N, C-alpha and C positions, 0 to 999 in steps of 0.2 A: 644836119649833123646827126650822125648815128651814134647811139650810146651802147656801151657794153652791158652785159647782164648785171654785173656788180655795180657799175656806175648808175644804172637805172634803179636798182634797189636802194642805193644811197640817196638818190634824188627823191624817191618816194618817202623815205624816212624824214628827210629835211622838210618836205612839203607838209607831212602830217604834223610834225612838230610846230611848224609855223601856224598851221590852222588851230592847233590846240592852244598855243600861247595867245593868239588873238582872241579866241573864245574866252580864255580866262581873264583877260583884261576887261572884257565886257562884263564878266561876272564878278568883278571886284565889289567890295562892300559899298552898297548904296543905301540911301535913305529909304526906309520901308514905311509903309502906312498900315501895316497889318495889326500890330499890337503895341499899346502904350507901355512905357516903362516908368516906374515910380522910384524916386530916390527920396530918402528921408530928408526933410527940411527944404525940399525943392518942389517946384510946381510940376505938374504932370507933363512928361515928354513922351514922344513916340520912340519906338525901338529903332535904332539907327544902324544895325548890321544884320543882314540876312543873306544867305547864299544857299544853293542846292548842292553842288558838287564840283570838284576839280577833276581834271583829266591829266594823266601823266603817261607819256609814251614809254612802253617797256623796252628793255634792253638798251638803255642809253649808255653809251660807251665813252662819254666825254671825261675830261680830267677835272672840271669844275663841277660843284654841286648843281643839280638840275633845278631850275626855277619852276615851282609848282603854281604859286599864286600869292595873293596878298590879302591880309585881313586888315580892315580899317574901320574905325568907329568915328561917327561925326563928332563925338565928344573930344576926340583927339585934335588938338589945335596945332600940332606939330612942334610943341615946345618941350616935348619929352616927358610930360606929366603922366602919360598913359603907358602902361606896360602890358604887353600881350603874352599870354601863356597858352601852350599847346599840350594836350594830353590825349591818351587813347592808344590805339594800335600803331605801333611803330614810332610813337613820339620819342624824340631824342635819339633813338637808335637808327631810324631810317629817315624820319622827317624832323627838320629843325626849323625854328622860327626866330626871326629877329625881333626881340621883345620891344624894340623901339619903333621899327617901321612896320612890323607885322608880315614881312616877307617870309614865305615858306619855301624851303629847298629840300630836295631829296638827295641824300648823301650816298646811297648805294644803288647798284643796278637792280632793277625790278623785273620780275618774270611773271607775266600774267598767268602762265600755266601753274605756277606755284600758289599765287594768291591774286585774285582778280580785283579786289578793292580793299580799302582800309577805312575804318570808321574812327574819326578823331573828334575831340571836343576842344573848343577855343573859348578864351575868357580875356576880357579887358579889365585891368585893375588900375586903380589910382596909385601912382608910384609912391606917394607920400603916405597915404592911409592904408594902402594895400587892400582897399575895398573895391569890389566890382563896380564898374561904371556901366557895364552892360551885362545882361544875364548870360550864363554859360550856354553856348549853342553847339550843336552837333552837326558835323558835315562829313561827307564821303569823298575820298580821293580814289577815283577809278583808274585802273591801269589800262591803258589803251593798247589793244592787240596789234602786233605786226606779224607777218608771215615768217616765223622763225622755226617751224616744225614741219618736217616732211611726213608724208603719209607712210604708215607702217602696216605690214601684213602680220598680224599677231599670230595667226594660225598656220603660217607657212613654214617650210615648203609643203606643197600639197601633192597627194597621189590620188589618182582616179582611174577608173576603167570604163570602157565603152565597148559594146559588141562591134566586132568587125562587120563590114558591109552595111553600117548604119546609114540612113539617109542624111542629107545635109540639114543642119539645124538641130541635130540631136544634142540635147543638153549633156554635158560631161560633168561639170562641177562649178560651183560658184565660189569666187574668191572675194574677200572683204578686206579693205584697208581702212585704218583709222588715222585722223589728223588731230593733234592736240590743240591746234589753234581754235580761236573763237568762231563757232559756226554762225553766230548772230551778227557778226561784224565783217563786212566785206566778203571776199571769196577765198580767204586763207584756208578754210576747211572744206571747200567744195572740191571733191575728188572726181577725176575722170580716169577710166581704165583703158589701156591699150595693150596690144600684144607686140612684143619686141622680137620674139623667136617662136616659131611654130607655124608660120604661114607656109603654104596655103592650106594646110590640113585643118587648122582650127582658127576660130575667131572668138572675140570677147565683146560683150555688150558694154559700151562706155560707162553707162550710169550704174548698172546692176552688178557688173563683174561676172556674169554668167558666161562660161566658156562653152562653145558649141562646135560641132563638126562643121567643116567648111568644104570638104570634098566628099563625093559619094564613092561607095565601093572600096573603101580602104581595106586592104587584104592583110590579115594577120600573118598569113604564110609568107608574105613579102616583107613586111616590117611589123613587128608586134609592139613597139614601144616608141614614144615620142617625148621629148623634153621641151616644155614651153616656158618662156619668160614673160611674165605679165608685169606691166608698169602701172602705178597709180600716181597721178600728178594733181596737185592742188591748183588753186587760182583758175579752176575750170579749164585746166589744160593750157592756159595762156603762157606766153613767154614770161619768164621770171618766176614761175611757180616751182615749188619744190616737189620732188618725186621720190618714190621708193619702188623696189621690184621684189618679186618672189618667183620661185620656180614651181612648175606643175608637171609631174610625171604621169603621162597618160598611157595606159596599157590597153591594147586591143584584146578583148576576150574572144574566145573561139566560138564559132558557130559551125554547124555541119554544112559547109558549102563545098566540100570536096568529096566526091564519090570514091570508093575503093577501086584500085586498079592493080591487076597482076603485072609484075614487071615483064613476064614472058607469057607467050601464048600457049606454050606447052612445056612439060617437064618429063624427064625420064629417070627412073630409078631401077637399079638391079637388086634383087632380093634372093637370097638362097632359099631353096625349098624347105630346108630344115628349120627355118625361123619359127619359134614357138608362137602359139596363138596369143593375141593381145600384145605382141611386140610392135614397136613403132617402125613403120616402113619409111616414112618421109615426113618432112615439115615444109609447108608452103605458106607464104604470106602475101596478102594483097596490100599494096602501099596505100596509106591514107594520110594526107597532110594534116588532118585535124588531130586534136588531142582529146584526152579524157573520154567521156561517154560518146562524144561525136565520132571517135575512131573505133568504137566497139563494133564488132561484126560477127557474123555467123557464117559457117561453111556447111555445105551439103553437097552430096553426090547426086547429081540430077540425071545422069545417064552413064551408060557404059556397060561392059560385060562383067564388071567386078562388084556389082551392087551388093550381093550377098556375101562376098568374100572379104571386102574391106569396109571400114567405116571411118568417118572423119569427125573430129571434135575440135573445139577451140581452146587454146591456152589463154586463160583470162589475163595473165600478166603480159604476155608478148603479143597477143592477138594473132598467133600463128594457127594454121590449120594442121592438126596432127592426124596422119593417116595410120591406122593400125589394122592388124590382121584379125579377122573374125573366124576364119576356118583355116585348116592346115593346107599348105600349098603342096602341089604334086607336079613336079616337072614333067613326069611321064604323061600326066593327064592334060595339063595346059601350061604352055610356056610363057604366056604374057597376058596382061589385062589392061584395058583402057578405061579411064574414068573421066567424066566431065564434072568438074567441080565449080560451084558458084560461091562467091563471097559477096555478102550484102551487109550494109549498115543496119544496125538494130534500131537506131534513133534517127529518123529522117525528118528534116525541117521542110515543111511544105513551101516555104518562101523560095527555096532554091531548087525545086523540082525541075525548073526550066534548064538548069545546068546539065541535065542528063540523068539517066537512070543511076541510082546509087547502089549498083551491083556490077559484078564483072564475072566473066567465065574464063576458065583455062582447062587444058587437057593434061592429064597425068597418065603416063604409060609406065606400067610396072613389068619388068622383065624377070621371070623366074629362072634362077640359075640351078643347074643340076648339081646334086650332092650325092656322094656315095652313101646310100642308105642301108641300114641293116635289113636282114631278111624279115619278111612279114608273114605271119601265120594266117591261114585261111579263116581261122576263128579265134577270137580273143579268149574264149574259154571252152575247153573240151570237157564233156561229161561222159564218164565211162563207169561200167559196173563189172564186178567180178565176184564169184562165190568164194567164201572163205575156205571152201574145200578144194579150190583150184590147186592143181599140182604146179610145181616149179616149172617155169617155161611156158605157162599158158598165155596165149595172146589176149591182151585186154582191149587194145584199140590202136589207132594210127593217127599221128599228127602230120600236118603238111605245112611247109613254109616255102617261100620263093623269094628271090632277089628282085626287088621292085625296079632296079636300075635297068638301063637298056642292055647292059652286058649280060644280065640274067645268069650270074655266077652260080655254080652248084652249091648246095647247102648240106652241111653235116649237122647231125643232132646229138645232143647229150642231155643228161638230167643234172640239174643243179642239186648237188648232194646236200646242200644246206637245207633243202626242203625234203630230203629223203635220207635222213641220217642213218637209219637202220638198213638201207639199201634193199628195200622190198621189191624194187622194180628195176628193169633194164630197158634200154631203147636201142634199136638198131640205128647206127650212125648214118646210114644211107637212106633207109626206107622210112624211118620214123615210127616203126612198129614197137609198141610198148608191151613187155611181157613181165610175168612175175619172176622174181629172183629168190624169194623165200616164202615159206608158208605164212598164210595170212590168218589173222584172228579178229573177227568182228568185235568180240567182246573187249579186246585191247584197244583197237582203233577202228571205228566204223567208217571213217572217210579219210582218205589221203589226198592232200592238196600238194601237188608237185609242180615245179617249174621246169619247162623244157627249153633248152637253149638251142638256137639255130644260128650257125655262123657261116659266113661265106668262105668258100674254099680258097679264093684268090686273096681275100683280105680278112683274116681271122679276127681282126679287131672289130669288125662289124658283126654284132651279135644281136639277134632278135630273141624275144622271150614270149613263150606261150604258156598258158596256165591250164592244168589238167586236174579235174576233181574226180577221184576214183572212189566209188561207193562199194563197200564190201557187203555182199548179200549173206544173210544169216542161214546157218544150218543148225539142226538140233544136235549140238555137241556138248551140252552142259546139262548135267542131271540136276533135278530140283534139290533144295536143301532148306533147313529151317530158316525162316525169315530173320530170326534173332536168336541170341543165346538165352534160353528160358531159365528162370530160377523158380522151379516148381516146388511147392511144399504141400504136405498133407497133414492134417491134424490127427492127433492120436485118437480123438473121439469122433473121427469122420464116420458118416453113415453111408451105406451102400447107395450107389447111383449119384453121389455128390460130384459136381463138376469141380475139378481142381486145376485145369489148365485148358486154354483155347490156343491152338497153334495154327500157324499159316506157313506157307512156303514161298520161296523165290526161285527164279530161274534166270540165269544170265542171258539166255537166248531171247529172241524177240520174234515169236511166231506171228504171221500175218493176222490170224484170228484171235490172238491173245492166248493167255495161258489157261490151262485146265488141269488141275492136280487131283490125284486120287490118293487117299490116305488109308492105311491099314496096318495092323500089327504084323510083325514077322511070324513065320510059322512056329518058331520055338516059343514065341511069347503069346501066341494066340490063345492058349489054354491056361494062362496064369490066373490065379485066384485073387489077385490084388486089384488090377486095373483093367479097364477096357477102353476101346477107342471108337468114336462115332464120327464118320465122315459127314460133314454138313453140306456137301455138294456145292459149296460156294468158295472153293479153294481154301477152306479152313476145316479143322477137325477139333473135336472136343475129347479130352481125357477125363474119364469118370472112375470112381471107386467101385469095386465089386463086393467089398466086405467092410466091416467096421472093426474097431478095436486094434489099431496099429500101435505098436509099442517100440519106443526108441531103444529100450534095453535089448530087445530081441533083434531088431534090424533098423538101423537109422537111415539108410539110403537104399533106394530102389532104382534100377536101371531099366527103362522101358524102350526097346527098339521099335521104331516106327518106320514103315515102308512107304515111300512117296514115289508116285509114277506121274510123268507129265503126259501131255497129249500130242507130242511131236511124232514125226514120221521119219525114221522109226522112233518109238518112245524110249525114254531113258528113265532110270529109277535109281534111288539111293536109299540107304538105311541110315537113319539119324537116331541117336540115343537121347532120350529124355531122362534127365537126372531128377529124381523125386526124393525130397528129404522129409523125414518125419519130424514134426515139431510139436511142441507144447503150445496150445492155443488157448485164448481166453473164451469167454462165453459167446462173443460175437464171431468167433472163428478166425481171429487174427493171430498169426504166429508170434509167440513170445521168445522162445529159445529153441534152437536146433543144434544139438550137440554134435551133429554129424560134421559140422564145420571144423571141429577140433581134430578130427581123425582123418580128414580127406585132404590129400595134398592139393595144392593149387593146380589148376588146369595148366597143362603145358610144361610142368616142372617134373622131370623124370627123376628116378632114384639115382641114376648116374650123376645127374647134375647136383643133387644134394650131397652125394659123397665127395664130389669135387670141391664143393663149397666148404665142407667140413675139413677136408685136407688142407685147403688154403688157410683156414682159420688156425688150425693146429700148427702149421708151418710158421705163421706169423708169431704165435705165442712162443714157440721155441726160440725164434730169433730174438724176441724181446728179452727172454730169460738169459740168453747168452750175452747180450749187450749189457744187461744189468750186472751179471756176474763179472764180466771183464772190467767194468767200471769200478767195482768194489775191490778187485785185486790190483788195480793200477796203483802204483806207489806214488805218493805225493813227492814233490821235489824237496830235497834235503837242504836247500840253501835259500837265503832270503831273496836274492836276485837270481832269476832263472838263467840269465846270460853268463853268470859266473859260477865256477865249480869250487865252492868253499865248503870244506868238510868240517863240520862240528857235530859230534855225536855225544850223547849221554851214555856213558858206559856203565854206570852203576846207579841203581835206584833203590834207596832205602825207604821204607814206608812203615808206619805204625798204624795201629787202629783196626780198621774193619777188615783187613786182610783181603779176601776175595771181593768183598763189596767195593773196596777202594780200587782194585785193579780193573774191575769191570766198569767202574764209573768213569774212568778217565780215557780220553782219546789220545793215544800216544802220537798221533799224527801232528798234534800241536807242538810237540817237541822237535819235530823235523822241519816244520815250515812255519815260521812266524809271520809270513806275509798274509796269513788268514786274517790277522787282526791289525797288522801295521804295514805301512808302505815305506816307512823311513828305513834307510839302510844303516845298519850298525857297523861299528868297527870290528875288524877281524884280526887286528894285530895287537890286541890287549888281552892279557890273561889276568883276571882279578885274583888277588891273593888274600884279600881281607875277608875274614869271616865275621859275619854279622850275627849278633846274638838275638836280635828281635826279628820276627817275620810277621808280615800282615796276615790277618785271618780273613778267609773268604768263606762266607756262609751262605749268602743268598744268591751267589753267581753260579751258573752251571760249571761242572767240574772241568771241562775242557777250557773254558774261559779262565778259570783260576790258574790252570797250568800255564796258559799263554801269558797271563799277567805276571806270574811269578818269574818265568824265564826272561820276560822283557825287562823287568826291574833289574835282574842280575846282569843282563847284558848292558844296560844303561850305566850301572855302577862301574862295570869294567871299562866302559868307553871313557868315562871321565876320570878314571884313576891314572894319575901321572906316572905311577911306578910300574904300570903294566908293561910287559915287554912288547915290542912292535912285531909280533908274529903270532900265528895261530897256536894255541896250546890247549891242553886238556883242562876242562873246567868241570868241577864236580858240584852238582846242585843237590842239596838235601831238602826234601819237601814232604810234608805230610798231607794226606788227603782228608776229605771231610765226609767220606761215605759212611763212617761209623757214627752211631748215635752218641758215642762217648767223646766225640771230637778228639782233640790231641791229648796224649799222655806224655808228651816230651818233657824231659827234665828241664829244658830251657824255660818252659812255662811254669815249672814247679818251684823254681828258685825263690820266687817272690811269694810263694804260698805260705800261709801261716800253719804252724805245727798243730794248732788247735782246730784245724779245719774239719768240718763235718763231712764224712764220706758215706753217709747213709744211702745216698742216691745210687751207689754202686750195685745195690741189691736189685735195682729196677732195670739193670741193663741185660738181664738174661743170664742163662747158664754159662755163657762164655766168660763172664766176669765174676763167677762165683768165688774163685780163689782170691781175687782182689777184694771182693766184698768181705770175705772172711778175715783178710789181713787188716783192712782199714775200717771195717764196719764198727759201729758203736753198740750193736745189739747185745743182749745179755749173753748170747751164745758165741759172740765173736772172740777171737784170740788176739792178744796184743803182744808185740815183740819189743 
């Protein structure tokens, strides 16, 4: 009769339970002879209950409590006088005891993987006295394992790599499974490994879980990744054991087992002859199935007629061979080139040399295409010389250019005027002969660098450029002159033969043998009694005094003409005047004051220029005076608001007091325009008719301000007067000035005066008030009325 897997497991559980129960029955409490037990009032007896341990099968799934074992004491006569008590781990919660019979049962399902054993204590008591009849004893209930846990790969899933082309048996990775069952009891935790997926490429050792290669020469280029399924089964792999699986991803790593190979045996490229140097002509690549550094290669030109014209380098990113130009191409000189190029791996693995040479060869043919090129000059730079004395039209030299193309088109010449802005030179359009077009001056420009253009007659867009350097030869056409503007002084107390100035000369010419100058005084100055000249024969001369006792009052400035001759052929000469000023010097001969500077006009400023400057200054002064006069005569506006024409005029002005002083002190413009002080617009339709008896006194304010304030107050009073007519009318204002030291004599101010007032101060006001002083004075000579 054949049993299924589930039925077989159930059968094993029942069999184990039966064996456990039979063992427990044999281990029930029996009389022991090991230790005596004493009870008070009784004779000595031997201990009557001893046991080692009970066994309970885990994972019991029954409905009734599981019987574990029985406690029994020989003192128990079966009359119910003995009571059994259980304490310790799991007592009452997991394990219960029948206090009358001593039977122990488990009330819950037990898991050995959670707790493998429980330690308990048992005691037999007299039910009446509740005193122990046996000493307390400790025992162990051990959980019996069953195969209820499958193996698990705690580190899975796995990834690993192994080089391609590895020999059989090369270790890849080790996998490990763990089983939670008891490894000391039975085969529940004894694991065996097997491979479920991945044959025939890989295998696994059953006991260790080491995965190894099972096939030789596995090629990454054919397949680079494999997925393995590994099984771990307990019970030593027997039927009924539990199992677990994991996956292992194995990647084949690359080795250099593939040599580079060109896809084609030959290549051909067309290149225009105008392509610049260093330009890329072509890109070629040898195929290599490897990756990374195993695919790195180098290219080189090993043969061909273009070794010096082309070069090849490698692109590190794409591993392409880049062919570039090293020299200019010329279709007329050579129309094609052939190159033999080799590609080779840089990192070769000696294990695979038998697969063939790790290099390859190909042929590259480069066809040069013709391009319409500009004319080419026979020389890149022409050097020419011409004398600065050459006449206009003198031939300097000739340039020549030709069309390099097969058509050999005629060439016409011209000068790039950007390089000859002054148009000193001309060129014949057909012959290329360069001639002078203007007079030349070496001292202005010693070398002329011009560009000559050559263009094809059939295609004017094709222009070649040639460069010409024209050197101007020097002639002696510049006379010598003073090297600088000398400021020469002579002391009033100078002695005869005293050196007052050392002079030198310059010449713009450039003689081949250098300059040689000769100095002397002019004929009219040769016999003067004041100064003499000494030629030092080294292109310098010294000016010396011939007498002593110079006086500024007699003559403050001397002019000494000096004749200078150069050594050119023919020689040139010039007369240069040295200005010598007479100065007052200290004891050391240092000039202190030279009054000649106050009387001598600055150099270069003529009398006509001075007159012109003075005329301009006078003209400006006249214009300024006219503007000032016109501004003074300009009338101020007569109205408050300049946009309105409101006519209010003061037609009568009565004044007392100082007379001319008052009239001169006041600015009548303040009566015409009150906007000087106020911005507020006043009413024009009110005519005040009320006369006020009191007036404000203005003493410390300027006169024009007093007038403005007075007029303003009257206008404001008229504006607020409800009886004023709504139209412009004549308004009379009476006001006294304050220019007189007597202030106001108005009767308006005299009404409140006391008749006993003292008028002695009138005598202090001067002769103008003598009559008043006589009339009101209190002196003994005064008259009274």
